PyMOL Python script that loads the backbone (N, CA, C, O; Angstrom):
from pymol import cmd

cmd.read_pdbstr("""\
ATOM      1  N   THR A   1      -3.782   9.035  11.855  1.00  0.00           N
ATOM      2  CA  THR A   1      -5.015   8.677  11.194  1.00  0.00           C
ATOM      3  C   THR A   1      -4.729   7.669  10.096  1.00  0.00           C
ATOM      4  O   THR A   1      -3.817   7.856   9.290  1.00  0.00           O
ATOM      5  N   LEU A   2      -5.495   6.624  10.070  1.00  0.00           N
ATOM      6  CA  LEU A   2      -5.412   5.648   8.986  1.00  0.00           C
ATOM      7  C   LEU A   2      -6.573   5.891   8.041  1.00  0.00           C
ATOM      8  O   LEU A   2      -7.691   6.160   8.480  1.00  0.00           O
ATOM      9  N   SER A   3      -6.318   5.800   6.770  1.00  0.00           N
ATOM     10  CA  SER A   3      -7.363   5.980   5.767  1.00  0.00           C
ATOM     11  C   SER A   3      -7.540   4.692   4.998  1.00  0.00           C
ATOM     12  O   SER A   3      -6.567   4.015   4.667  1.00  0.00           O
ATOM     13  N   GLY A   4      -8.760   4.363   4.721  1.00  0.00           N
ATOM     14  CA  GLY A   4      -9.045   3.172   3.939  1.00  0.00           C
ATOM     15  C   GLY A   4      -9.726   3.545   2.638  1.00  0.00           C
ATOM     16  O   GLY A   4     -10.065   4.704   2.399  1.00  0.00           O
ATOM     17  N   ILE A   5      -9.915   2.553   1.816  1.00  0.00           N
ATOM     18  CA  ILE A   5     -10.643   2.763   0.575  1.00  0.00           C
ATOM     19  C   ILE A   5     -11.734   1.712   0.472  1.00  0.00           C
ATOM     20  O   ILE A   5     -11.632   0.639   1.066  1.00  0.00           O
ATOM     21  N   THR A   6     -12.751   2.016  -0.266  1.00  0.00           N
ATOM     22  CA  THR A   6     -13.811   1.059  -0.508  1.00  0.00           C
ATOM     23  C   THR A   6     -13.522   0.356  -1.821  1.00  0.00           C
ATOM     24  O   THR A   6     -13.314   1.004  -2.846  1.00  0.00           O
ATOM     25  N   VAL A   7     -13.510  -0.948  -1.791  1.00  0.00           N
ATOM     26  CA  VAL A   7     -13.189  -1.716  -2.994  1.00  0.00           C
ATOM     27  C   VAL A   7     -14.387  -2.506  -3.502  1.00  0.00           C
ATOM     28  O   VAL A   7     -14.232  -3.385  -4.350  1.00  0.00           O
ATOM     29  N   GLY A   8     -15.559  -2.211  -3.005  1.00  0.00           N
ATOM     30  CA  GLY A   8     -16.740  -2.957  -3.420  1.00  0.00           C
ATOM     31  C   GLY A   8     -16.977  -4.130  -2.492  1.00  0.00           C
ATOM     32  O   GLY A   8     -16.538  -4.136  -1.342  1.00  0.00           O
ATOM     33  N   SER A   9     -17.676  -5.115  -3.009  1.00  0.00           N
ATOM     34  CA  SER A   9     -17.999  -6.288  -2.198  1.00  0.00           C
ATOM     35  C   SER A   9     -16.767  -7.171  -2.018  1.00  0.00           C
ATOM     36  O   SER A   9     -15.759  -7.007  -2.706  1.00  0.00           O
ATOM     37  N   ARG A  10     -16.866  -8.094  -1.095  1.00  0.00           N
ATOM     38  CA  ARG A  10     -15.766  -9.042  -0.876  1.00  0.00           C
ATOM     39  C   ARG A  10     -15.491  -9.829  -2.159  1.00  0.00           C
ATOM     40  O   ARG A  10     -14.336 -10.069  -2.510  1.00  0.00           O
ATOM     41  N   ARG A  11     -16.547 -10.224  -2.847  1.00  0.00           N
ATOM     42  CA  ARG A  11     -16.380 -10.986  -4.095  1.00  0.00           C
ATOM     43  C   ARG A  11     -15.641 -10.151  -5.141  1.00  0.00           C
ATOM     44  O   ARG A  11     -14.779 -10.668  -5.851  1.00  0.00           O
ATOM     45  N   MET A  12     -15.974  -8.867  -5.239  1.00  0.00           N
ATOM     46  CA  MET A  12     -15.296  -7.986  -6.192  1.00  0.00           C
ATOM     47  C   MET A  12     -13.817  -7.864  -5.844  1.00  0.00           C
ATOM     48  O   MET A  12     -12.964  -7.854  -6.731  1.00  0.00           O
ATOM     49  N   GLN A  13     -13.517  -7.770  -4.549  1.00  0.00           N
ATOM     50  CA  GLN A  13     -12.127  -7.676  -4.117  1.00  0.00           C
ATOM     51  C   GLN A  13     -11.383  -8.974  -4.454  1.00  0.00           C
ATOM     52  O   GLN A  13     -10.248  -8.935  -4.930  1.00  0.00           O
ATOM     53  N   GLU A  14     -12.020 -10.114  -4.208  1.00  0.00           N
ATOM     54  CA  GLU A  14     -11.393 -11.395  -4.540  1.00  0.00           C
ATOM     55  C   GLU A  14     -11.139 -11.507  -6.043  1.00  0.00           C
ATOM     56  O   GLU A  14     -10.090 -11.997  -6.460  1.00  0.00           O
ATOM     57  N   ASP A  15     -12.096 -11.055  -6.857  1.00  0.00           N
ATOM     58  CA  ASP A  15     -11.915 -11.074  -8.315  1.00  0.00           C
ATOM     59  C   ASP A  15     -10.747 -10.187  -8.728  1.00  0.00           C
ATOM     60  O   ASP A  15      -9.968 -10.556  -9.608  1.00  0.00           O
ATOM     61  N   MET A  16     -10.619  -9.020  -8.098  1.00  0.00           N
ATOM     62  CA  MET A  16      -9.527  -8.102  -8.421  1.00  0.00           C
ATOM     63  C   MET A  16      -8.180  -8.729  -8.049  1.00  0.00           C
ATOM     64  O   MET A  16      -7.226  -8.657  -8.824  1.00  0.00           O
ATOM     65  N   ILE A  17      -8.104  -9.336  -6.880  1.00  0.00           N
ATOM     66  CA  ILE A  17      -6.861  -9.983  -6.452  1.00  0.00           C
ATOM     67  C   ILE A  17      -6.496 -11.111  -7.413  1.00  0.00           C
ATOM     68  O   ILE A  17      -5.333 -11.263  -7.786  1.00  0.00           O
ATOM     69  N   ASP A  18      -7.491 -11.902  -7.813  1.00  0.00           N
ATOM     70  CA  ASP A  18      -7.239 -12.983  -8.774  1.00  0.00           C
ATOM     71  C   ASP A  18      -6.702 -12.428 -10.091  1.00  0.00           C
ATOM     72  O   ASP A  18      -5.768 -12.989 -10.664  1.00  0.00           O
ATOM     73  N   ALA A  19      -7.284 -11.333 -10.575  1.00  0.00           N
ATOM     74  CA  ALA A  19      -6.842 -10.730 -11.836  1.00  0.00           C
ATOM     75  C   ALA A  19      -5.421 -10.191 -11.718  1.00  0.00           C
ATOM     76  O   ALA A  19      -4.617 -10.349 -12.637  1.00  0.00           O
ATOM     77  N   LEU A  20      -5.111  -9.558 -10.592  1.00  0.00           N
ATOM     78  CA  LEU A  20      -3.758  -9.041 -10.385  1.00  0.00           C
ATOM     79  C   LEU A  20      -2.742 -10.181 -10.392  1.00  0.00           C
ATOM     80  O   LEU A  20      -1.696 -10.087 -11.034  1.00  0.00           O
ATOM     81  N   GLU A  21      -3.057 -11.248  -9.677  1.00  0.00           N
ATOM     82  CA  GLU A  21      -2.143 -12.389  -9.614  1.00  0.00           C
ATOM     83  C   GLU A  21      -2.007 -13.077 -10.972  1.00  0.00           C
ATOM     84  O   GLU A  21      -0.904 -13.465 -11.357  1.00  0.00           O
ATOM     85  N   ALA A  22      -3.107 -13.231 -11.696  1.00  0.00           N
ATOM     86  CA  ALA A  22      -3.083 -13.919 -12.987  1.00  0.00           C
ATOM     87  C   ALA A  22      -2.256 -13.163 -14.019  1.00  0.00           C
ATOM     88  O   ALA A  22      -1.677 -13.767 -14.921  1.00  0.00           O
ATOM     89  N   ASN A  23      -2.203 -11.838 -13.883  1.00  0.00           N
ATOM     90  CA  ASN A  23      -1.495 -11.014 -14.861  1.00  0.00           C
ATOM     91  C   ASN A  23      -0.147 -10.513 -14.365  1.00  0.00           C
ATOM     92  O   ASN A  23       0.507  -9.715 -15.036  1.00  0.00           O
ATOM     93  N   GLY A  24       0.271 -10.978 -13.194  1.00  0.00           N
ATOM     94  CA  GLY A  24       1.589 -10.610 -12.673  1.00  0.00           C
ATOM     95  C   GLY A  24       1.726  -9.143 -12.317  1.00  0.00           C
ATOM     96  O   GLY A  24       2.830  -8.598 -12.346  1.00  0.00           O
ATOM     97  N   ILE A  25       0.615  -8.495 -11.979  1.00  0.00           N
ATOM     98  CA  ILE A  25       0.659  -7.075 -11.627  1.00  0.00           C
ATOM     99  C   ILE A  25       1.030  -6.948 -10.153  1.00  0.00           C
ATOM    100  O   ILE A  25       0.401  -7.560  -9.289  1.00  0.00           O
ATOM    101  N   LYS A  26       2.051  -6.150  -9.877  1.00  0.00           N
ATOM    102  CA  LYS A  26       2.518  -5.957  -8.503  1.00  0.00           C
ATOM    103  C   LYS A  26       2.652  -4.464  -8.226  1.00  0.00           C
ATOM    104  O   LYS A  26       3.006  -3.698  -9.123  1.00  0.00           O
ATOM    105  N   PRO A  27       2.372  -4.040  -6.990  1.00  0.00           N
ATOM    106  CA  PRO A  27       2.522  -2.622  -6.668  1.00  0.00           C
ATOM    107  C   PRO A  27       3.996  -2.221  -6.645  1.00  0.00           C
ATOM    108  O   PRO A  27       4.870  -3.034  -6.346  1.00  0.00           O
ATOM    109  N   VAL A  28       4.248  -0.976  -6.961  1.00  0.00           N
ATOM    110  CA  VAL A  28       5.598  -0.426  -6.856  1.00  0.00           C
ATOM    111  C   VAL A  28       5.792  -0.007  -5.405  1.00  0.00           C
ATOM    112  O   VAL A  28       5.015   0.787  -4.876  1.00  0.00           O
ATOM    113  N   ILE A  29       6.828  -0.540  -4.759  1.00  0.00           N
ATOM    114  CA  ILE A  29       7.107  -0.199  -3.363  1.00  0.00           C
ATOM    115  C   ILE A  29       8.290   0.750  -3.327  1.00  0.00           C
ATOM    116  O   ILE A  29       9.393   0.413  -3.757  1.00  0.00           O
ATOM    117  N   ASP A  30       8.042   1.940  -2.809  1.00  0.00           N
ATOM    118  CA  ASP A  30       9.082   2.955  -2.697  1.00  0.00           C
ATOM    119  C   ASP A  30      10.004   2.667  -1.520  1.00  0.00           C
ATOM    120  O   ASP A  30      11.227   2.689  -1.657  1.00  0.00           O
ATOM    121  N   SER A  31       9.406   2.395  -0.360  1.00  0.00           N
ATOM    122  CA  SER A  31      10.210   2.194   0.845  1.00  0.00           C
ATOM    123  C   SER A  31       9.419   1.403   1.873  1.00  0.00           C
ATOM    124  O   SER A  31       8.192   1.320   1.814  1.00  0.00           O
ATOM    125  N   THR A  32      10.154   0.822   2.819  1.00  0.00           N
ATOM    126  CA  THR A  32       9.568   0.029   3.889  1.00  0.00           C
ATOM    127  C   THR A  32      10.094   0.543   5.220  1.00  0.00           C
ATOM    128  O   THR A  32      11.291   0.786   5.379  1.00  0.00           O
ATOM    129  N   PHE A  33       9.180   0.705   6.177  1.00  0.00           N
ATOM    130  CA  PHE A  33       9.544   1.179   7.509  1.00  0.00           C
ATOM    131  C   PHE A  33       8.995   0.210   8.545  1.00  0.00           C
ATOM    132  O   PHE A  33       7.881  -0.289   8.386  1.00  0.00           O
ATOM    133  N   PRO A  34       9.760  -0.071   9.613  1.00  0.00           N
ATOM    134  CA  PRO A  34       9.188  -0.844  10.717  1.00  0.00           C
ATOM    135  C   PRO A  34       8.130   0.008  11.418  1.00  0.00           C
ATOM    136  O   PRO A  34       8.196   1.237  11.387  1.00  0.00           O
ATOM    137  N   LEU A  35       7.169  -0.639  12.042  1.00  0.00           N
ATOM    138  CA  LEU A  35       6.057   0.074  12.668  1.00  0.00           C
ATOM    139  C   LEU A  35       6.526   1.120  13.670  1.00  0.00           C
ATOM    140  O   LEU A  35       5.894   2.167  13.807  1.00  0.00           O
ATOM    141  N   ASP A  36       7.626   0.854  14.374  1.00  0.00           N
ATOM    142  CA  ASP A  36       8.093   1.827  15.364  1.00  0.00           C
ATOM    143  C   ASP A  36       8.698   3.078  14.720  1.00  0.00           C
ATOM    144  O   ASP A  36       9.048   4.026  15.423  1.00  0.00           O
ATOM    145  N   LYS A  37       8.821   3.088  13.401  1.00  0.00           N
ATOM    146  CA  LYS A  37       9.315   4.262  12.665  1.00  0.00           C
ATOM    147  C   LYS A  37       8.193   4.902  11.851  1.00  0.00           C
ATOM    148  O   LYS A  37       8.434   5.504  10.804  1.00  0.00           O
ATOM    149  N   ILE A  38       6.962   4.762  12.348  1.00  0.00           N
ATOM    150  CA  ILE A  38       5.808   5.271  11.615  1.00  0.00           C
ATOM    151  C   ILE A  38       5.898   6.782  11.384  1.00  0.00           C
ATOM    152  O   ILE A  38       5.446   7.278  10.351  1.00  0.00           O
ATOM    153  N   ALA A  39       6.473   7.508  12.328  1.00  0.00           N
ATOM    154  CA  ALA A  39       6.630   8.960  12.145  1.00  0.00           C
ATOM    155  C   ALA A  39       7.535   9.253  10.954  1.00  0.00           C
ATOM    156  O   ALA A  39       7.285  10.193  10.199  1.00  0.00           O
ATOM    157  N   ASP A  40       8.585   8.454  10.782  1.00  0.00           N
ATOM    158  CA  ASP A  40       9.472   8.620   9.625  1.00  0.00           C
ATOM    159  C   ASP A  40       8.729   8.305   8.324  1.00  0.00           C
ATOM    160  O   ASP A  40       8.935   8.968   7.307  1.00  0.00           O
ATOM    161  N   ALA A  41       7.873   7.300   8.365  1.00  0.00           N
ATOM    162  CA  ALA A  41       7.095   6.938   7.178  1.00  0.00           C
ATOM    163  C   ALA A  41       6.151   8.071   6.787  1.00  0.00           C
ATOM    164  O   ALA A  41       6.028   8.402   5.608  1.00  0.00           O
ATOM    165  N   PHE A  42       5.486   8.664   7.773  1.00  0.00           N
ATOM    166  CA  PHE A  42       4.593   9.790   7.491  1.00  0.00           C
ATOM    167  C   PHE A  42       5.373  10.992   6.971  1.00  0.00           C
ATOM    168  O   PHE A  42       4.912  11.691   6.069  1.00  0.00           O
ATOM    169  N   ALA A  43       6.540  11.230   7.532  1.00  0.00           N
ATOM    170  CA  ALA A  43       7.374  12.342   7.057  1.00  0.00           C
ATOM    171  C   ALA A  43       7.798  12.107   5.609  1.00  0.00           C
ATOM    172  O   ALA A  43       7.815  13.039   4.804  1.00  0.00           O
ATOM    173  N   HIS A  44       8.137  10.872   5.283  1.00  0.00           N
ATOM    174  CA  HIS A  44       8.519  10.538   3.909  1.00  0.00           C
ATOM    175  C   HIS A  44       7.340  10.770   2.961  1.00  0.00           C
ATOM    176  O   HIS A  44       7.514  11.296   1.862  1.00  0.00           O
ATOM    177  N   GLN A  45       6.148  10.377   3.393  1.00  0.00           N
ATOM    178  CA  GLN A  45       4.963  10.598   2.569  1.00  0.00           C
ATOM    179  C   GLN A  45       4.696  12.093   2.402  1.00  0.00           C
ATOM    180  O   GLN A  45       4.395  12.553   1.301  1.00  0.00           O
ATOM    181  N   ALA A  46       4.806  12.838   3.481  1.00  0.00           N
ATOM    182  CA  ALA A  46       4.549  14.281   3.434  1.00  0.00           C
ATOM    183  C   ALA A  46       5.547  15.012   2.547  1.00  0.00           C
ATOM    184  O   ALA A  46       5.231  16.067   1.995  1.00  0.00           O
ATOM    185  N   SER A  47       6.747  14.462   2.405  1.00  0.00           N
ATOM    186  CA  SER A  47       7.768  15.104   1.571  1.00  0.00           C
ATOM    187  C   SER A  47       7.406  15.064   0.089  1.00  0.00           C
ATOM    188  O   SER A  47       7.964  15.812  -0.714  1.00  0.00           O
ATOM    189  N   GLN A  48       6.476  14.191  -0.264  1.00  0.00           N
ATOM    190  CA  GLN A  48       6.027  14.004  -1.651  1.00  0.00           C
ATOM    191  C   GLN A  48       7.172  13.629  -2.587  1.00  0.00           C
ATOM    192  O   GLN A  48       7.123  13.920  -3.782  1.00  0.00           O
ATOM    193  N   LYS A  49       8.196  12.987  -2.043  1.00  0.00           N
ATOM    194  CA  LYS A  49       9.331  12.545  -2.848  1.00  0.00           C
ATOM    195  C   LYS A  49       9.287  11.044  -3.117  1.00  0.00           C
ATOM    196  O   LYS A  49      10.208  10.486  -3.713  1.00  0.00           O
ATOM    197  N   HIS A  50       8.220  10.402  -2.679  1.00  0.00           N
ATOM    198  CA  HIS A  50       8.127   8.960  -2.902  1.00  0.00           C
ATOM    199  C   HIS A  50       7.493   8.672  -4.261  1.00  0.00           C
ATOM    200  O   HIS A  50       6.751   9.487  -4.810  1.00  0.00           O
ATOM    201  N   PHE A  51       7.805   7.497  -4.781  1.00  0.00           N
ATOM    202  CA  PHE A  51       7.180   7.006  -6.003  1.00  0.00           C
ATOM    203  C   PHE A  51       6.756   5.582  -5.715  1.00  0.00           C
ATOM    204  O   PHE A  51       7.593   4.680  -5.696  1.00  0.00           O
ATOM    205  N   GLY A  52       5.504   5.370  -5.496  1.00  0.00           N
ATOM    206  CA  GLY A  52       5.008   4.044  -5.157  1.00  0.00           C
ATOM    207  C   GLY A  52       4.524   3.995  -3.720  1.00  0.00           C
ATOM    208  O   GLY A  52       4.336   5.022  -3.067  1.00  0.00           O
ATOM    209  N   LYS A  53       4.331   2.798  -3.255  1.00  0.00           N
ATOM    210  CA  LYS A  53       3.766   2.570  -1.928  1.00  0.00           C
ATOM    211  C   LYS A  53       4.817   2.701  -0.837  1.00  0.00           C
ATOM    212  O   LYS A  53       5.993   2.396  -1.034  1.00  0.00           O
ATOM    213  N   ILE A  54       4.359   3.164   0.318  1.00  0.00           N
ATOM    214  CA  ILE A  54       5.180   3.203   1.527  1.00  0.00           C
ATOM    215  C   ILE A  54       4.605   2.121   2.439  1.00  0.00           C
ATOM    216  O   ILE A  54       3.429   2.163   2.801  1.00  0.00           O
ATOM    217  N   VAL A  55       5.435   1.165   2.804  1.00  0.00           N
ATOM    218  CA  VAL A  55       4.982  -0.015   3.532  1.00  0.00           C
ATOM    219  C   VAL A  55       5.435   0.052   4.979  1.00  0.00           C
ATOM    220  O   VAL A  55       6.578   0.408   5.266  1.00  0.00           O
ATOM    221  N   LEU A  56       4.523  -0.295   5.898  1.00  0.00           N
ATOM    222  CA  LEU A  56       4.862  -0.455   7.312  1.00  0.00           C
ATOM    223  C   LEU A  56       4.906  -1.948   7.610  1.00  0.00           C
ATOM    224  O   LEU A  56       3.969  -2.678   7.286  1.00  0.00           O
ATOM    225  N   THR A  57       5.992  -2.398   8.225  1.00  0.00           N
ATOM    226  CA  THR A  57       6.093  -3.809   8.603  1.00  0.00           C
ATOM    227  C   THR A  57       5.767  -3.961  10.076  1.00  0.00           C
ATOM    228  O   THR A  57       6.128  -3.118  10.897  1.00  0.00           O
ATOM    229  N   VAL A  58       5.084  -5.038  10.399  1.00  0.00           N
ATOM    230  CA  VAL A  58       4.662  -5.298  11.775  1.00  0.00           C
ATOM    231  C   VAL A  58       5.496  -6.422  12.337  1.00  0.00           C
ATOM    232  O   VAL A  58       5.311  -6.811  13.490  1.00  0.00           O
TER     233      VAL A  58
END
""", "prot")
cmd.dss("prot")
cmd.show_as("cartoon", "prot")
cmd.util.cbc("prot")
cmd.orient("prot")
């Protein structure tokens, strides 16, 4: 299951992205998994031992 979030209108999202870029704010990335290791990524998330984002690469 993939979950999404609502970020408001497209314009609001563009404004948020502009603000993040202007202020040098970047997400904390805990780990990166190739898409074929998605089960490992979910297991890592379920372990609750991550700090930051878990990224899937395509």
